Phi, psi and omega in degrees: 000116181250118181302142181285328183246159177108000180256147177276352175078014180284160177297128182071031181303131187289324186298307180295323180292327177294320178294322177296315180296326178303317181296324180295327181264007175086016178250166178073201183237157180212163171257133175224122183050050176064018179239131180276131182203175175296143183301321180300318179292320179297317177297318179299314180296329179278357180077027181243158176252149175300143179287134175259109186285142175262184181304134176071355181289326177297318177296320180296324179293331181269354185297315179098342181297321182296328178293319178294323177294320180296315179296319178296320178296317177296320178297321178295316178298318179295322179294320177297317179297316179297322178297318178295318178297319179295322177297315180294314181295323180289329180275345185290319185304324180297312180289323181295321180296316181299314182286324181291327177296316178297317182296316180296319180291327176293321179293323181294328180283341186242109180289139178261148181300329182276351183253128179291155178296157185293329183278347186267000000 
């Protein structure tokens, strides 16, 4: 559970990262399946054990660099996905035109009951 207020909003702000690190070590509070509870209980329900930090690992969790890397990684994945979608969408009009012309000409040869004949 990371408080919404109380942070100065700087890059690598220590307060929100400290609350995040608390949940990893089984301290503080967390949400699990939309229920607020003690972090230790949330970890237990998820089948996880609290992390036992070694030397300098607590400082590394509060550094903030890993959060910037995570956001950058997500942005990269989204950009790759968008690039694939753009490739598919960009290649579609040529094929769509070819098939839609065939489809329209097939419909023109076959009168539908709801469509009046051309001469009437």
